[in-house]
OpenMM code with the backbone's topology and positions (N, CA, C; nanometers):
from openmm import Vec3, app, unit

residues = "MET GLU ASN GLU ASP TRP ILE TYR THR GLU ILE VAL LYS GLU HIS PHE LEU HIS PRO LYS ASN PHE LEU MET GLY ASP GLU SER LYS PHE LYS TYR ASP ALA VAL GLY GLN VAL GLY ASN PRO ILE CYS GLY ASP GLN MET ARG MET TYR ILE LYS VAL LYS ASP ASP LYS ILE THR ASP ILE ARG TRP LYS THR TYR GLY CYS ALA SER ALA ILE ALA SER THR SER ALA LEU SER GLU LEU ALA LYS GLY LYS THR LEU ASP GLU ALA LEU LYS ILE GLY ALA LYS GLU ILE ASP ASP TYR LEU GLY LYS LEU PRO LYS HIS LYS PHE HIS CYS SER VAL LEU GLY HIS GLU ALA LEU ALA ASP ALA ILE ALA LYS TYR ARG GLU LYS LYS".split()
positions = [
    Vec3(0.0843, -0.1179, 0.0000),
    Vec3(0.0000, 0.0000, 0.0000),
    Vec3(0.0891, 0.1246, 0.0000),
    Vec3(0.0582, 0.2198, -0.0840),
    Vec3(0.1428, 0.3368, -0.1028),
    Vec3(0.1579, 0.4208, 0.0233),
    Vec3(0.0516, 0.4471, 0.0971),
    Vec3(0.0559, 0.5315, 0.2169),
    Vec3(0.0517, 0.4497, 0.3446),
    Vec3(0.1119, 0.3328, 0.3439),
    Vec3(0.1082, 0.2430, 0.4585),
    Vec3(0.1663, 0.3076, 0.5833),
    Vec3(0.2625, 0.3988, 0.5680),
    Vec3(0.3234, 0.4626, 0.6830),
    Vec3(0.2285, 0.5604, 0.7537),
    Vec3(0.1114, 0.5854, 0.6990),
    Vec3(0.0122, 0.6735, 0.7612),
    Vec3(-0.1009, 0.5956, 0.8285),
    Vec3(-0.0959, 0.4640, 0.8222),
    Vec3(-0.2041, 0.3831, 0.8767),
    Vec3(-0.1945, 0.3778, 1.0289),
    Vec3(-0.3058, 0.4058, 1.0947),
    Vec3(-0.3151, 0.3970, 1.2398),
    Vec3(-0.3893, 0.2692, 1.2782),
    Vec3(-0.3457, 0.2062, 1.3870),
    Vec3(-0.4150, 0.0877, 1.4361),
    Vec3(-0.5489, 0.1301, 1.4966),
    Vec3(-0.6352, 0.0338, 1.5166),
    Vec3(-0.7653, 0.0631, 1.5771),
    Vec3(-0.7501, 0.1173, 1.7194),
    Vec3(-0.6534, 0.0671, 1.7939),
    Vec3(-0.6355, 0.1152, 1.9311),
    Vec3(-0.5830, 0.2593, 1.9315),
    Vec3(-0.4992, 0.2966, 1.8344),
    Vec3(-0.4560, 0.4365, 1.8229),
    Vec3(-0.5771, 0.5242, 1.7930),
    Vec3(-0.6592, 0.4809, 1.7011),
    Vec3(-0.7799, 0.5574, 1.6673),
    Vec3(-0.8710, 0.5720, 1.7890),
    Vec3(-0.8876, 0.4644, 1.8652),
    Vec3(-0.9719, 0.4677, 1.9852),
    Vec3(-0.9192, 0.5682, 2.0865),
    Vec3(-0.7886, 0.5655, 2.1124),
    Vec3(-0.7301, 0.6575, 2.2103),
    Vec3(-0.7289, 0.8012, 2.1600),
    Vec3(-0.7257, 0.8205, 2.0287),
    Vec3(-0.7345, 0.9559, 1.9740),
    Vec3(-0.8779, 1.0089, 1.9811),
    Vec3(-0.9722, 0.9283, 1.9383),
    Vec3(-1.1119, 0.9732, 1.9342),
    Vec3(-1.1777, 0.9761, 2.0722),
    Vec3(-1.1320, 0.8911, 2.1626),
    Vec3(-1.1882, 0.8816, 2.2978),
    Vec3(-1.0755, 0.8746, 2.4001),
    Vec3(-0.9991, 0.9842, 2.4129),
    Vec3(-0.8816, 0.9806, 2.5007),
    Vec3(-0.9192, 0.9542, 2.6458),
    Vec3(-0.8362, 0.8746, 2.7106),
    Vec3(-0.8563, 0.8386, 2.8513),
    Vec3(-0.7837, 0.9393, 2.9396),
    Vec3(-0.8476, 0.9779, 3.0488),
    Vec3(-0.7880, 1.0650, 3.1506),
    Vec3(-0.7551, 1.2054, 3.1000),
    Vec3(-0.8182, 1.2471, 2.9920),
    Vec3(-0.7967, 1.3812, 2.9376),
    Vec3(-0.8636, 1.4828, 3.0300),
    Vec3(-0.7939, 1.5878, 3.0643),
    Vec3(-0.8468, 1.6902, 3.1552),
    Vec3(-0.9257, 1.7926, 3.0756),
    Vec3(-1.0555, 1.7852, 3.0907),
    Vec3(-1.1433, 1.8796, 3.0223),
    Vec3(-1.1674, 1.9993, 3.1131),
    Vec3(-1.1627, 2.1161, 3.0566),
    Vec3(-1.1953, 2.2356, 3.1331),
    Vec3(-1.0829, 2.2821, 3.2239),
    Vec3(-1.1233, 2.3420, 3.3333),
    Vec3(-1.0336, 2.4103, 3.4257),
    Vec3(-0.9544, 2.3119, 3.5106),
    Vec3(-0.8219, 2.3185, 3.5013),
    Vec3(-0.7394, 2.2271, 3.5785),
    Vec3(-0.7462, 2.2504, 3.7288),
    Vec3(-0.7935, 2.3665, 3.7716),
    Vec3(-0.8048, 2.3915, 3.9155),
    Vec3(-0.9115, 2.3023, 3.9797),
    Vec3(-0.9979, 2.2435, 3.8989),
    Vec3(-1.1007, 2.1530, 3.9517),
    Vec3(-1.0462, 2.0128, 3.9786),
    Vec3(-0.9270, 1.9840, 3.9269),
    Vec3(-0.8614, 1.8552, 3.9520),
    Vec3(-0.7537, 1.8796, 4.0562),
    Vec3(-0.7696, 1.8211, 4.1716),
    Vec3(-0.6766, 1.8429, 4.2832),
    Vec3(-0.5531, 1.7563, 4.2649),
    Vec3(-0.4531, 1.8099, 4.1998),
    Vec3(-0.3314, 1.7359, 4.1687),
    Vec3(-0.2205, 1.7688, 4.2684),
    Vec3(-0.1233, 1.6785, 4.2759),
    Vec3(-0.0074, 1.6986, 4.3627),
    Vec3(0.1106, 1.7608, 4.2883),
    Vec3(0.1167, 1.7403, 4.1586),
    Vec3(0.2246, 1.7983, 4.0781),
    Vec3(0.1826, 1.8026, 3.9321),
    Vec3(0.2438, 1.8953, 3.8599),
    Vec3(0.2180, 1.9074, 3.7162),
    Vec3(0.3519, 1.9176, 3.6445),
    Vec3(0.3630, 1.8455, 3.5331),
    Vec3(0.4810, 1.8539, 3.4486),
    Vec3(0.4426, 1.9110, 3.3141),
    Vec3(0.5361, 1.9805, 3.2523),
    Vec3(0.5079, 2.0403, 3.1221),
    Vec3(0.6294, 2.0299, 3.0324),
    Vec3(0.6053, 1.9940, 2.9077),
    Vec3(0.7113, 1.9887, 2.8064),
    Vec3(0.6558, 2.0355, 2.6731),
    Vec3(0.7464, 2.0706, 2.5843),
    Vec3(0.7105, 2.1058, 2.4479),
    Vec3(0.8077, 2.0416, 2.3526),
    Vec3(0.7627, 2.0173, 2.2311),
    Vec3(0.8466, 1.9564, 2.1294),
    Vec3(0.8594, 2.0542, 2.0133),
    Vec3(0.9774, 2.1168, 1.9976),
    Vec3(0.9931, 2.2159, 1.8912),
    Vec3(0.9858, 2.1564, 1.7504),
    Vec3(1.0051, 2.0249, 1.7386),
    Vec3(1.0003, 1.9620, 1.6059),
    Vec3(0.8606, 1.9729, 1.5460),
    Vec3(0.7593, 1.9455, 1.6275),
    Vec3(0.6237, 1.9446, 1.5717),
    Vec3(0.5309, 2.0466, 1.6385),
    Vec3(0.5797, 2.1217, 1.7370),
    Vec3(0.4989, 2.2246, 1.7997),
    Vec3(0.4051, 2.1738, 1.9074),
    Vec3(0.4126, 2.0446, 1.9410),
    Vec3(0.3263, 1.9890, 2.0444),
    Vec3(0.3665, 2.0407, 2.1826),
    Vec3(0.2675, 2.0575, 2.2692),
    Vec3(0.2901, 2.0901, 2.4093),
    Vec3(0.2075, 1.9956, 2.4936),
    Vec3(0.2602, 1.9624, 2.6113),
    Vec3(0.1933, 1.8642, 2.6967),
    Vec3(0.2027, 1.9079, 2.8416),
    Vec3(0.0913, 1.8906, 2.9135),
    Vec3(0.0888, 1.9054, 3.0591),
    Vec3(0.0346, 1.7760, 3.1176),
    Vec3(0.1013, 1.7288, 3.2229),
    Vec3(0.0626, 1.6052, 3.2901),
    Vec3(0.0417, 1.6364, 3.4376),
    Vec3(-0.0760, 1.6027, 3.4888),
    Vec3(-0.1132, 1.6272, 3.6279),
    Vec3(-0.1238, 1.4932, 3.6995),
    Vec3(-0.0584, 1.4817, 3.8166),
    Vec3(-0.0633, 1.3546, 3.8893),
    Vec3(-0.1090, 1.3759, 4.0334),
    Vec3(-0.1827, 1.2768, 4.0822),
    Vec3(-0.2162, 1.2647, 4.2233),
    Vec3(-0.1397, 1.1438, 4.2747),
    Vec3(-0.0760, 1.1589, 4.3899),
    Vec3(0.0105, 1.0536, 4.4427),
    Vec3(-0.0269, 1.0248, 4.5874),
    Vec3(-0.0289, 0.8963, 4.6204),
    Vec3(-0.0477, 0.8536, 4.7593),
    Vec3(0.0379, 0.7299, 4.7808),
    Vec3(0.1134, 0.7304, 4.8893),
    Vec3(0.2008, 0.6173, 4.9225),
    Vec3(0.2921, 0.5808, 4.8054),
    Vec3(0.3463, 0.6836, 4.7402),
    Vec3(0.4418, 0.6675, 4.6293),
    Vec3(0.3794, 0.6056, 4.5036),
    Vec3(0.2460, 0.6008, 4.4960),
    Vec3(0.1777, 0.5477, 4.3768),
    Vec3(0.0936, 0.6568, 4.3116),
    Vec3(0.0857, 0.6498, 4.1802),
    Vec3(0.0000, 0.7429, 4.1066),
    Vec3(-0.1434, 0.6931, 4.1204),
    Vec3(-0.2228, 0.7663, 4.1955),
    Vec3(-0.3620, 0.7264, 4.2172),
    Vec3(-0.4545, 0.7818, 4.1101),
    Vec3(-0.4143, 0.8928, 4.0503),
    Vec3(-0.4932, 0.9500, 3.9414),
    Vec3(-0.4003, 1.0326, 3.8544),
    Vec3(-0.4389, 1.0469, 3.7308),
    Vec3(-0.3554, 1.1176, 3.6341),
    Vec3(-0.4462, 1.1823, 3.5305),
    Vec3(-0.4132, 1.3034, 3.4948),
    Vec3(-0.4864, 1.3763, 3.3902),
    Vec3(-0.3843, 1.4497, 3.3046),
    Vec3(-0.4244, 1.4877, 3.1866),
    Vec3(-0.3320, 1.5545, 3.0962),
    Vec3(-0.4065, 1.6452, 2.9999),
    Vec3(-0.3326, 1.7401, 2.9442),
    Vec3(-0.3805, 1.8290, 2.8384),
    Vec3(-0.2695, 1.8385, 2.7358),
    Vec3(-0.3072, 1.8548, 2.6111),
    Vec3(-0.2059, 1.8693, 2.5069),
    Vec3(-0.2560, 1.9574, 2.3936),
    Vec3(-0.1599, 2.0169, 2.3279),
    Vec3(-0.1808, 2.0790, 2.1984),
    Vec3(-0.0950, 1.9940, 2.1059),
    Vec3(-0.1548, 1.8891, 2.0539),
    Vec3(-0.0747, 1.7962, 1.9758),
    Vec3(-0.1560, 1.7233, 1.8718),
    Vec3(-0.0844, 1.6437, 1.7961),
    Vec3(-0.1430, 1.5677, 1.6862),
    Vec3(-0.2116, 1.4410, 1.7387),
    Vec3(-0.2725, 1.3674, 1.6485),
    Vec3(-0.3437, 1.2439, 1.6851),
    Vec3(-0.2516, 1.1448, 1.7541),
    Vec3(-0.1280, 1.1327, 1.7085),
    Vec3(-0.0344, 1.0385, 1.7694),
    Vec3(0.0038, 1.0810, 1.9104),
    Vec3(0.0221, 1.2094, 1.9328),
    Vec3(0.0546, 1.2590, 2.0671),
    Vec3(-0.0629, 1.2363, 2.1617),
    Vec3(-0.1828, 1.2598, 2.1146),
    Vec3(-0.3025, 1.2395, 2.1970),
    Vec3(-0.3180, 1.0914, 2.2311),
    Vec3(-0.3100, 1.0059, 2.1318),
    Vec3(-0.3254, 0.8617, 2.1549),
    Vec3(-0.2152, 0.8087, 2.2462),
    Vec3(-0.0934, 0.8524, 2.2247),
    Vec3(0.0194, 0.8061, 2.3062),
    Vec3(0.0040, 0.8474, 2.4516),
    Vec3(-0.0401, 0.9699, 2.4753),
    Vec3(-0.0541, 1.0172, 2.6118),
    Vec3(-0.1735, 0.9518, 2.6799),
    Vec3(-0.2783, 0.9289, 2.6056),
    Vec3(-0.3924, 0.8560, 2.6598),
    Vec3(-0.3487, 0.7176, 2.7053),
    Vec3(-0.2735, 0.6481, 2.6198),
    Vec3(-0.2234, 0.5148, 2.6544),
    Vec3(-0.1312, 0.5215, 2.7755),
    Vec3(-0.0404, 0.6175, 2.7777),
    Vec3(0.0512, 0.6331, 2.8905),
    Vec3(-0.0253, 0.6548, 3.0201),
    Vec3(-0.1282, 0.7361, 3.0163),
    Vec3(-0.2049, 0.7631, 3.1384),
    Vec3(-0.2696, 0.6359, 3.1921),
    Vec3(-0.3138, 0.5498, 3.1032),
    Vec3(-0.3708, 0.4218, 3.1447),
    Vec3(-0.2634, 0.3289, 3.2016),
    Vec3(-0.1479, 0.3278, 3.1380),
    Vec3(-0.0386, 0.2422, 3.1829),
    Vec3(0.0194, 0.2878, 3.3174),
    Vec3(0.0205, 0.4185, 3.3430),
    Vec3(0.0855, 0.4729, 3.4634),
    Vec3(-0.0033, 0.4685, 3.5875),
    Vec3(-0.1335, 0.4724, 3.5690),
    Vec3(-0.2244, 0.4764, 3.6832),
    Vec3(-0.2078, 0.3508, 3.7682),
    Vec3(-0.1862, 0.3717, 3.8989),
    Vec3(-0.1706, 0.2613, 3.9921),
    Vec3(-0.0263, 0.2157, 4.0096),
    Vec3(0.0633, 0.2686, 3.9277),
    Vec3(0.2047, 0.2320, 3.9367),
    Vec3(0.2752, 0.3196, 4.0407),
    Vec3(0.3865, 0.2669, 4.0957),
    Vec3(0.4710, 0.3518, 4.1789),
    Vec3(0.5357, 0.4556, 4.0874),
    Vec3(0.5901, 0.5586, 4.1473),
    Vec3(0.6557, 0.6622, 4.0677),
    Vec3(0.7716, 0.6042, 3.9878),
    Vec3(0.8503, 0.5169, 4.0490),
    Vec3(0.9625, 0.4561, 3.9767),
    Vec3(0.9144, 0.3661, 3.8631),
    Vec3(0.8073, 0.2909, 3.8863),
    Vec3(0.7522, 0.2060, 3.7798),
    Vec3(0.7006, 0.2914, 3.6644),
    Vec3(0.6344, 0.4020, 3.6958),
    Vec3(0.5807, 0.4902, 3.5922),
    Vec3(0.6925, 0.5510, 3.5083),
    Vec3(0.8053, 0.5814, 3.5723),
    Vec3(0.9178, 0.6383, 3.4982),
    Vec3(0.9763, 0.5399, 3.3978),
    Vec3(0.9553, 0.4128, 3.4183),
    Vec3(1.0086, 0.3104, 3.3282),
    Vec3(0.9217, 0.2889, 3.2047),
    Vec3(0.8030, 0.3495, 3.2020),
    Vec3(0.7154, 0.3378, 3.0849),
    Vec3(0.7683, 0.4337, 2.9784),
    Vec3(0.8304, 0.3793, 2.8779),
    Vec3(0.8917, 0.4615, 2.7747),
    Vec3(0.8176, 0.4538, 2.6424),
    Vec3(0.8791, 0.5153, 2.5429),
    Vec3(0.8184, 0.5225, 2.4098),
    Vec3(0.7922, 0.3842, 2.3519),
    Vec3(0.8841, 0.2896, 2.3735),
    Vec3(0.8653, 0.1552, 2.3184),
    Vec3(0.7437, 0.0866, 2.3804),
    Vec3(0.7267, 0.0983, 2.5129),
    Vec3(0.6106, 0.0373, 2.5795),
    Vec3(0.4800, 0.0988, 2.5302),
    Vec3(0.4807, 0.2285, 2.5124),
    Vec3(0.3613, 0.2976, 2.4626),
    Vec3(0.3317, 0.2540, 2.3189),
    Vec3(0.4351, 0.2508, 2.2370),
    Vec3(0.4197, 0.2094, 2.0971),
    Vec3(0.3687, 0.0655, 2.0881),
    Vec3(0.4235, -0.0229, 2.1706),
    Vec3(0.3776, -0.1624, 2.1727),
    Vec3(0.2314, -0.1710, 2.2161),
    Vec3(0.1938, -0.0962, 2.3191),
    Vec3(0.0572, -0.0947, 2.3704),
    Vec3(-0.0412, -0.0525, 2.2607),
    Vec3(0.0015, 0.0446, 2.1813),
    Vec3(-0.0850, 0.0970, 2.0756),
    Vec3(-0.0815, 0.0135, 1.9477),
    Vec3(0.0007, -0.0889, 1.9437),
    Vec3(0.0096, -0.1695, 1.8223),
    Vec3(0.0891, -0.1023, 1.7127),
    Vec3(0.1758, -0.0126, 1.7486),
    Vec3(0.2705, 0.0585, 1.6623),
    Vec3(0.2100, 0.1846, 1.6009),
    Vec3(0.2839, 0.2913, 1.6185),
    Vec3(0.2538, 0.4177, 1.5509),
    Vec3(0.3253, 0.4185, 1.4163),
    Vec3(0.2792, 0.5010, 1.3231),
    Vec3(0.3577, 0.5173, 1.2003),
    Vec3(0.4995, 0.5618, 1.2372),
    Vec3(0.5996, 0.5147, 1.1650),
    Vec3(0.7409, 0.5394, 1.1994),
    Vec3(0.7710, 0.6879, 1.2184),
    Vec3(0.7178, 0.7715, 1.1317),
    Vec3(0.7477, 0.9144, 1.1400),
    Vec3(0.6721, 0.9832, 1.2545),
    Vec3(0.5885, 0.9103, 1.3265),
    Vec3(0.5145, 0.9658, 1.4400),
    Vec3(0.5603, 0.9077, 1.5737),
    Vec3(0.6618, 0.8202, 1.5705),
    Vec3(0.7103, 0.7565, 1.6930),
    Vec3(0.7540, 0.8600, 1.7964),
    Vec3(0.8134, 0.9709, 1.7504),
    Vec3(0.8603, 1.0745, 1.8437),
    Vec3(0.7464, 1.1310, 1.9293),
    Vec3(0.6232, 1.1189, 1.8838),
    Vec3(0.5084, 1.1690, 1.9591),
    Vec3(0.4866, 1.0912, 2.0883),
    Vec3(0.5317, 0.9671, 2.0908),
    Vec3(0.5120, 0.8853, 2.2103),
    Vec3(0.6054, 0.9264, 2.3234),
    Vec3(0.7046, 1.0068, 2.2941),
    Vec3(0.8010, 1.0512, 2.3947),
    Vec3(0.7466, 1.1685, 2.4757),
    Vec3(0.6642, 1.2491, 2.4156),
    Vec3(0.6174, 1.3728, 2.4787),
    Vec3(0.5473, 1.3486, 2.6116),
    Vec3(0.4535, 1.2559, 2.6155),
    Vec3(0.3818, 1.2267, 2.7400),
    Vec3(0.4740, 1.1752, 2.8482),
    Vec3(0.5685, 1.0887, 2.8099),
    Vec3(0.6646, 1.0354, 2.9066),
    Vec3(0.7481, 1.1479, 2.9675),
    Vec3(0.7905, 1.2414, 2.8851),
    Vec3(0.8709, 1.3535, 2.9349),
    Vec3(0.7891, 1.4417, 3.0297),
    Vec3(0.6625, 1.4642, 2.9986),
    Vec3(0.5768, 1.5434, 3.0870),
    Vec3(0.5525, 1.4699, 3.2180),
    Vec3(0.5338, 1.3386, 3.2119),
    Vec3(0.5159, 1.2593, 3.3334),
    Vec3(0.6424, 1.2626, 3.4182),
    Vec3(0.7579, 1.2474, 3.3558),
    Vec3(0.8849, 1.2526, 3.4287),
    Vec3(0.9031, 1.3890, 3.4954),
    Vec3(0.8635, 1.4951, 3.4280),
    Vec3(0.8725, 1.6292, 3.4853),
    Vec3(0.7782, 1.6436, 3.6051),
    Vec3(0.6576, 1.5913, 3.5939),
    Vec3(0.5626, 1.5961, 3.7054),
    Vec3(0.6153, 1.5183, 3.8261),
    Vec3(0.6713, 1.4016, 3.8013),
    Vec3(0.7263, 1.3197, 3.9106),
    Vec3(0.8435, 1.3916, 3.9762),
    Vec3(0.9307, 1.4516, 3.8961),
    Vec3(1.0447, 1.5264, 3.9514),
    Vec3(0.9960, 1.6426, 4.0376),
    Vec3(0.8949, 1.7136, 3.9911),
    Vec3(0.8415, 1.8261, 4.0685),
    Vec3(0.7737, 1.7775, 4.1961),
    Vec3(0.7054, 1.6644, 4.1888),
    Vec3(0.6440, 1.6078, 4.3082),
    Vec3(0.7521, 1.5737, 4.4107),
    Vec3(0.8584, 1.5119, 4.3655),
    Vec3(0.9664, 1.4720, 4.4574),
    Vec3(1.0404, 1.5932, 4.5135),
    Vec3(1.0502, 1.7012, 4.4381),
    Vec3(1.1128, 1.8235, 4.4869),
    Vec3(1.0345, 1.8835, 4.6038),
    Vec3(0.9029, 1.8699, 4.5994),
    Vec3(0.8162, 1.9261, 4.7043),
    Vec3(0.8262, 1.8495, 4.8348),
    Vec3(0.8655, 1.7238, 4.8288),
    Vec3(0.8680, 1.6389, 4.9487),
    Vec3(0.9863, 1.6661, 5.0347),
] * unit.nanometer
topology = app.Topology()
chain = topology.addChain("A")
for resn in residues:
    res = topology.addResidue(resn, chain)
    for name in ("N", "CA", "C"):
        topology.addAtom(name, app.Element.getBySymbol(name[0]), res)
Protein backbone atom coordinates (compact mmCIF):
# COMPACT_ATOMS: atom_id res chain seq x y z
CA MET A 1 0.00 0.00 0.00
CA GLU A 2 1.43 3.37 -1.03
CA ASN A 3 0.56 5.32 2.17
CA GLU A 4 1.08 2.43 4.58
CA ASP A 5 3.23 4.63 6.83
CA TRP A 6 0.12 6.73 7.61
CA ILE A 7 -2.04 3.83 8.77
CA TYR A 8 -3.15 3.97 12.40
CA THR A 9 -4.15 0.88 14.36
CA GLU A 10 -7.65 0.63 15.77
CA ILE A 11 -6.36 1.15 19.31
CA VAL A 12 -4.56 4.37 18.23
CA LYS A 13 -7.80 5.57 16.67
CA GLU A 14 -9.72 4.68 19.85
CA HIS A 15 -7.30 6.58 22.10
CA PHE A 16 -7.34 9.56 19.74
CA LEU A 17 -11.12 9.73 19.34
CA HIS A 18 -11.88 8.82 22.98
CA PRO A 19 -8.82 9.81 25.01
CA LYS A 20 -8.56 8.39 28.51
CA ASN A 21 -7.88 10.65 31.51
CA PHE A 22 -7.97 13.81 29.38
CA LEU A 23 -8.47 16.90 31.55
CA MET A 24 -11.43 18.80 30.22
CA GLY A 25 -11.95 22.36 31.33
CA ASP A 26 -10.34 24.10 34.26
CA GLU A 27 -7.39 22.27 35.78
CA SER A 28 -8.05 23.91 39.16
CA LYS A 29 -11.01 21.53 39.52
CA PHE A 30 -8.61 18.55 39.52
CA LYS A 31 -6.77 18.43 42.83
CA TYR A 32 -3.31 17.36 41.69
CA ASP A 33 -0.07 16.99 43.63
CA ALA A 34 2.25 17.98 40.78
CA VAL A 35 2.18 19.07 37.16
CA GLY A 36 4.81 18.54 34.49
CA GLN A 37 5.08 20.40 31.22
CA VAL A 38 7.11 19.89 28.06
CA GLY A 39 7.10 21.06 24.48
CA ASN A 40 8.47 19.56 21.29
CA PRO A 41 9.93 22.16 18.91
CA ILE A 42 10.00 19.62 16.06
CA CYS A 43 6.24 19.45 15.72
CA GLY A 44 4.99 22.25 18.00
CA ASP A 45 3.26 19.89 20.44
CA GLN A 46 2.90 20.90 24.09
CA MET A 47 1.93 18.64 26.97
CA ARG A 48 0.89 19.05 30.59
CA MET A 49 0.63 16.05 32.90
CA TYR A 50 -1.13 16.27 36.28
CA ILE A 51 -0.63 13.55 38.89
CA LYS A 52 -2.16 12.65 42.23
CA VAL A 53 0.10 10.54 44.43
CA LYS A 54 -0.48 8.54 47.59
CA ASP A 55 2.01 6.17 49.23
CA ASP A 56 4.42 6.67 46.29
CA LYS A 57 1.78 5.48 43.77
CA ILE A 58 0.00 7.43 41.07
CA THR A 59 -3.62 7.26 42.17
CA ASP A 60 -4.93 9.50 39.41
CA ILE A 61 -3.55 11.18 36.34
CA ARG A 62 -4.86 13.76 33.90
CA TRP A 63 -3.32 15.54 30.96
CA LYS A 64 -3.81 18.29 28.38
CA THR A 65 -2.06 18.69 25.07
CA TYR A 66 -1.81 20.79 21.98
CA GLY A 67 -0.75 17.96 19.76
CA CYS A 68 -1.43 15.68 16.86
CA ALA A 69 -3.44 12.44 16.85
CA SER A 70 -0.34 10.38 17.69
CA ALA A 71 0.55 12.59 20.67
CA ILE A 72 -3.03 12.40 21.97
CA ALA A 73 -3.25 8.62 21.55
CA SER A 74 0.19 8.06 23.06
CA THR A 75 -0.54 10.17 26.12
CA SER A 76 -3.92 8.56 26.60
CA ALA A 77 -2.23 5.15 26.54
CA LEU A 78 0.51 6.33 28.90
CA SER A 79 -2.05 7.63 31.38
CA GLU A 80 -3.71 4.22 31.45
CA LEU A 81 -0.39 2.42 31.83
CA ALA A 82 0.86 4.73 34.63
CA LYS A 83 -2.24 4.76 36.83
CA GLY A 84 -1.71 2.61 39.92
CA LYS A 85 2.05 2.32 39.37
CA THR A 86 4.71 3.52 41.79
CA LEU A 87 6.56 6.62 40.68
CA ASP A 88 9.63 4.56 39.77
CA GLU A 89 7.52 2.06 37.80
CA ALA A 90 5.81 4.90 35.92
CA LEU A 91 9.18 6.38 34.98
CA LYS A 92 10.09 3.10 33.28
CA ILE A 93 7.15 3.38 30.85
CA GLY A 94 8.92 4.61 27.75
CA ALA A 95 8.18 5.23 24.10
CA LYS A 96 8.65 1.55 23.18
CA GLU A 97 6.11 0.37 25.80
CA ILE A 98 3.61 2.98 24.63
CA ASP A 99 4.20 2.09 20.97
CA ASP A 100 3.78 -1.62 21.73
CA TYR A 101 0.57 -0.95 23.70
CA LEU A 102 -0.85 0.97 20.76
CA GLY A 103 0.10 -1.69 18.22
CA LYS A 104 2.70 0.59 16.62
CA LEU A 105 2.54 4.18 15.51
CA PRO A 106 3.58 5.17 12.00
CA LYS A 107 7.41 5.39 11.99
CA HIS A 108 7.48 9.14 11.40
CA LYS A 109 5.15 9.66 14.40
CA PHE A 110 7.10 7.56 16.93
CA HIS A 111 8.60 10.74 18.44
CA CYS A 112 5.08 11.69 19.59
CA SER A 113 5.12 8.85 22.10
CA VAL A 114 8.01 10.51 23.95
CA LEU A 115 6.17 13.73 24.79
CA GLY A 116 3.82 12.27 27.40
CA HIS A 117 6.65 10.35 29.07
CA GLU A 118 8.71 13.53 29.35
CA ALA A 119 5.77 15.43 30.87
CA LEU A 120 5.16 12.59 33.33
CA ALA A 121 8.85 12.53 34.29
CA ASP A 122 8.72 16.29 34.85
CA ALA A 123 5.63 15.96 37.05
CA ILE A 124 7.26 13.20 39.11
CA ALA A 125 10.45 15.26 39.51
CA LYS A 126 8.42 18.26 40.69
CA TYR A 127 6.44 16.08 43.08
CA ARG A 128 9.66 14.72 44.57
CA GLU A 129 11.13 18.23 44.87
CA LYS A 130 8.16 19.26 47.04
CA LYS A 131 8.68 16.39 49.49
